[in-house]
DRENLUMPA-811918 format. One line per 8 residues: their letters; for each residue x, y, z of N, C-alpha, C, O. Coordinates in steps of 0.05 Angstrom, whole numbers, plus 5000, padded with zeros to 4 digits. Each point is the difference from the previous one (the first is absolute). Layout:
<vovos>
A> X Y Z X Y Z X Y Z X Y Z | ...
</vovos>
This chain:
<vovos>
MHSLPFVC> 0560 7166 4137 5008 4980 5014 4984 4987 5015 4981 5010 5013 | 5028 4958 4989 4980 4980 5012 5016 4995 5022 5025 5001 5000 | 4957 4991 5027 5008 4987 5021 4996 4972 4997 4976 4993 5002 | 5043 4986 4993 4994 4975 4999 5011 4980 5023 5020 5007 5013 | 4967 4972 4991 5006 4979 5021 5018 4980 4995 4994 4982 4984 | 5028 5017 5027 5022 4983 4996 5000 4985 5033 4994 5012 5021 | 5013 4958 4979 4996 4989 5019 5034 4984 5006 5017 4992 4985 | 4982 5010 5045 5027 4983 5005 4988 4975 5018 4986 5004 5020
FVCRKSFK> 5021 4972 4971 4986 4973 5011 5018 4993 5024 4992 4983 5015 | 5038 5030 4992 5011 4992 5017 4985 5019 5026 4994 4990 5021 | 5003 5035 4975 4991 5019 5025 4971 4996 5000 4987 5010 5019 | 5000 4977 4960 4970 4999 4996 4991 5026 5004 4984 5005 5019 | 5024 5016 4963 4987 5026 4996 4999 5009 4977 5016 4993 4983 | 4964 5027 5012 4998 5010 4979 5009 5030 4994 4992 5016 5017 | 5020 4995 4966 5008 5028 4994 4988 5013 4976 4995 4989 4979 | 5003 5032 5027 4985 5019 4973 5026 5014 4989 5016 5012 5014
VEWNDFPP> 4985 4986 4962 5024 5007 4985 4994 5022 4979 4987 4992 4981 | 5022 5033 5019 4992 5017 4978 5010 4987 4974 5021 4988 4999 | 4962 5016 4980 5003 4987 4973 4995 5022 4980 4981 5015 5006 | 5032 4989 4973 4999 5014 4978 4982 4979 4978 4977 5007 4993 | 5031 4978 5002 4986 4980 4977 4980 4983 5019 5002 4995 5024 | 4977 4998 4956 4982 4983 5011 4990 4980 4980 4993 5012 4980 | 5004 4965 5019 5012 4983 5022 5031 4994 4995 5010 4999 4978 | 5002 4997 5045 5030 4993 4999 5004 4973 4991 4990 4981 5010
SKNCPEVL> 5030 5017 4965 5001 4971 4992 5020 4986 5022 5017 5012 5014 | 4975 4961 4986 5010 4992 5020 5031 4990 4996 5009 4985 5017 | 5006 5021 4962 5025 5000 4991 5015 5021 5002 5025 5000 5001 | 4960 5023 5000 5013 5026 5000 5021 5003 5024 4992 4994 5022 | 5032 5014 4974 5021 5006 5021 4990 5019 5022 5012 4999 5022 | 4969 5016 4976 4992 5016 5021 4981 4981 5020 5000 5005 5024 | 4985 4977 4968 4985 4978 5016 5022 4983 5012 5000 4995 5024 | 5020 4994 4956 5016 4981 5016 5015 5009 5019 5008 4985 5017
GRRCPECA> 5000 5042 4982 5018 5014 5017 4992 5012 5031 5014 5007 5019 | 4950 4992 4979 4994 5009 5023 5006 4981 5027 4995 4976 5000 | 5015 5039 5023 5007 4984 5022 4986 5010 5023 4995 5024 5003 | 4995 4952 5016 4987 5006 5025 5016 5019 5014 5025 4999 5002 | 4959 5022 5010 5017 5017 5022 5012 4988 5025 5018 5010 5014 | 4966 4965 4991 5006 4988 5031 5020 4979 4992 5021 5001 5012 | 4977 4980 4969 5018 4978 4999 5016 5001 4974 5015 4981 4994 | 4983 5042 4991 5013 5000 4972 4997 4981 4979 5015 5000 4980
RQLVYAGR> 4966 4981 5025 4996 4979 4983 4984 5012 4977 4987 5020 5004 | 5013 4969 4973 4981 5006 4974 4977 5008 5009 4991 4987 5019 | 4993 5034 4971 4967 4999 4999 4992 4990 4979 5014 4997 4980 | 4962 4995 5021 4984 4989 4975 4976 5020 4995 4986 5010 5018 | 5011 4995 4959 4976 5010 4990 4975 4986 5006 4996 4977 4993 | 4987 5038 5019 4977 4983 5014 4969 5002 4979 4981 4985 5001 | 5023 5036 4984 4977 5001 4989 4985 5024 5004 5001 5007 5023 | 4984 5009 4959 4985 5026 5012 4984 4999 5022 4999 5018 5016
YFKAPPKN> 4986 4960 4984 4981 4994 5016 5006 4983 5026 4981 4990 5014 | 5042 5008 4991 5012 4980 5023 4992 5016 5026 5000 5024 5002 | 4993 4958 5017 4989 5010 5029 5018 4979 5017 4993 4977 4998 | 5031 5029 5018 5010 4984 5015 4985 4984 5020 4982 5011 5011 | 5024 4964 4995 4985 4994 5023 5016 5003 5032 5025 5002 5002 | 4960 4998 5020 5012 5011 5019 5030 4979 5003 5002 4977 4992 | 5016 5036 5020 5030 4990 5006 5002 4972 5009 5016 4983 4991 | 4962 5012 5033 4997 4970 5017 4982 4985 4985 4993 4979 5010
ALKQWRKV> 4996 5028 4968 4984 4980 4985 5019 4981 4979 5000 5004 4976 | 5013 4979 5034 5023 4981 4990 4989 4984 4974 5012 5001 4979 | 4963 4985 5024 4987 4988 4981 4993 5021 4976 5004 4992 4977 | 4986 5031 5028 4993 5017 4977 5024 5010 4986 5000 5005 4976 | 5025 4998 5041 5025 5007 4985 5010 4979 4982 5010 5003 4978 | 4987 4975 5034 5006 4975 4983 4989 4997 4977 5012 4992 4979 | 4960 5014 5022 4981 4996 4976 5009 5025 4980 5003 4994 4976 | 5002 5028 5031 5014 5019 4986 5025 4994 4987 5003 5003 4976
ALLFRRGW> 5016 4988 5040 5021 4995 4986 5000 4976 4980 5014 5003 4979 | 4972 4974 5024 4995 4979 4983 4986 5015 4973 5010 4997 4978 | 4970 5017 5027 4989 5014 4973 5019 5015 4984 5002 4999 4976 | 5016 5019 5041 5018 5017 4986 5022 4983 4989 5010 5009 4979 | 5001 4966 5029 5019 4985 4990 4989 4988 4970 5015 4997 4981 | 4955 4996 5019 4991 4992 4967 4996 5025 4988 4989 4997 4978 | 5015 5027 5029 4995 5022 4981 4973 5014 5004 4991 5014 4982 | 4998 4984 5039 4971 5012 5006 5012 5028 5007 5023 5002 5010
RADSLSSG> 4960 5019 4984 5004 5026 5015 4969 5013 5000 4982 4991 4986 | 5016 5028 5030 4971 5013 5006 4995 5024 4982 4994 5023 5008 | 5009 4969 4966 5002 5021 4982 4967 5007 4986 4995 5013 4980 | 4985 4971 5038 4971 5008 4990 4986 4997 5029 5011 4991 5020 | 4965 5016 4977 4982 5003 5022 4991 4975 5007 4989 4996 5022 | 5016 4984 4962 4990 4970 5000 5014 4986 5024 5024 4999 4996 | 4971 4993 5023 5014 4990 5026 5009 4976 4991 4990 4989 4981 | 5033 4999 5034 5012 4976 5001 4985 4983 5021 4982 5009 5014
PKTLCEVP> 5027 4965 4987 4995 4980 5025 4998 5019 5023 5015 5020 5004 | 4964 4971 5015 4997 5012 5027 5021 4982 5022 5012 5009 5019 | 4988 4968 4974 5018 4981 5017 5017 4987 4985 4998 4998 4975 | 5024 4989 5044 5023 4985 4989 4986 4972 4988 5013 4989 4982 | 4966 5002 5026 4992 4978 4989 4983 5005 4972 4993 4982 4985 | 5003 5042 5012 4991 5002 4971 5014 5008 4980 4990 5005 4978 | 5039 4998 5027 5016 5005 4983 5009 4978 4974 5006 5007 4977 | 4995 4970 5032 5003 4984 4976 4981 4997 4974 5006 4995 4977
AFLQRIEA> 4969 5011 5036 4974 5000 4978 5002 5027 4989 4997 5002 4976 | 5006 5019 5038 5006 5024 4989 5022 5001 4980 4994 5014 4980 | 5031 4975 5020 5016 5000 4983 4993 4983 4975 5004 5008 4978 | 4984 4967 5027 4996 4990 4980 4975 5016 4979 5002 4998 4975 | 4978 5015 5037 4982 5014 4986 5022 5020 4982 5000 4999 4975 | 5014 5017 5037 5013 5026 4984 5020 4979 4985 4999 5005 4976 | 5014 4980 5028 5015 4987 4982 4986 4986 4976 5012 5001 4978 | 4964 4986 5023 4985 4995 4984 4990 5022 4980 4999 4996 4976
RAAEICRE> 4994 5027 5035 4991 5026 4986 5018 5010 4983 4995 5012 4979 | 5033 4983 5032 5024 5011 4987 5003 4987 4975 5003 5012 4978 | 4996 4960 5027 5007 4985 4976 4975 4999 4981 5004 4992 4977 | 4974 5016 5030 4973 5004 4980 5008 5028 4983 4995 5002 4976 | 5015 5018 5039 5005 5025 4989 5024 4995 4978 4999 5010 4978 | 5019 4975 5030 5030 4993 4985 4985 4984 4972 5008 5006 4977 | 4973 4978 5025 4989 4983 4978 4984 5020 4982 5001 4999 4976 | 4984 5017 5037 4982 5022 4985 5022 5020 4985 4999 5004 4976
TKRREAAE> 5019 5007 5039 5018 5012 4984 5017 4986 4977 5011 5014 4983 | 4990 4962 5017 5016 4990 4985 4978 4994 4973 5008 5001 4977 | 4968 4993 5029 4982 4997 4979 4993 5027 4984 4995 5001 4976 | 5006 5019 5040 4992 5026 4986 5026 5009 4986 4997 5017 4982 | 5029 4975 5024 5022 5009 4988 5003 4982 4970 5004 5012 4979 | 4993 4966 5022 4990 4982 4981 4986 5006 4980 5008 5000 4977 | 4968 5007 5032 4976 5014 4985 5012 5024 4986 4996 5003 4976 | 5018 5013 5036 5010 5026 4987 5022 4994 4977 5000 5012 4979
RRRLAERL> 5017 4969 5028 5021 4989 4980 4985 4992 4979 5010 5007 4979 | 4965 4978 5019 4987 4987 4977 4993 5027 4986 5008 5003 4977 | 4978 5016 5034 4987 5020 4988 5022 5013 4987 4997 5005 4976 | 5026 5001 5037 5018 5017 4985 5014 4986 4973 5008 5011 4979 | 4992 4962 5029 5013 4985 4975 4977 5001 4977 5008 5003 4977 | 4968 4995 5028 4983 4997 4981 4999 5027 4985 4997 5001 4976 | 5005 5024 5043 4999 5026 4983 5028 5002 4984 5000 5012 4978 | 5023 4978 5032 5020 4999 4984 4998 4985 4971 5010 5009 4979
RVVQRRRD> 4977 4969 5022 4995 4985 4980 4982 5016 4976 5004 5000 4976 | 4977 5011 5039 4985 5018 4980 5014 5022 4989 4996 5008 4977 | 5020 5003 5038 5012 5025 4985 5021 4987 4982 5008 5013 4981 | 5003 4959 5022 5019 4991 4981 4985 4995 4974 5011 5004 4979 | 4966 4986 5024 4985 4990 4979 4990 5019 4983 4994 4995 4977 | 5003 5033 5036 4993 5026 4982 5021 5009 4989 4995 5014 4980 | 5032 4985 5027 5020 5007 4989 5010 4982 4978 5009 5009 4980 | 4988 4962 5024 5004 4985 4975 4986 4999 4978 5007 4993 4978
SK> 4967 5016 5030 4978 5009 4976 5003 5021 4979 4991 5001 4977 | 5024 5017 5037 5003 5023 4984 5022 5000 4982 5004 5020 4986
</vovos>
């Protein structure tokens, strides 16, 4: 069992929630159904390495909320931006990296399809020659 951080942006608090599966899917009902014990609003999975800013650090909470709205989670030890001013550049970098990964994945998939098609042609030629 894992204890994972979930965050409430209304109360500006982080809560550890016991979890059987890791990592939780963003769309699974158990994640979507988690509620803040103080305000009863939906909690958001924060990522395994999330460290909540102090409750009165409003700029830091705004920064975290902005990052979370764009899909960022603290699922690795690499840190996000330190200040609110750094968020746009950080988001550009991670979105560019995501686009690069997507392009590379498409290239690999296309190459694999070509290899499979070539193998199929070789097998068909062998069958036809017999």
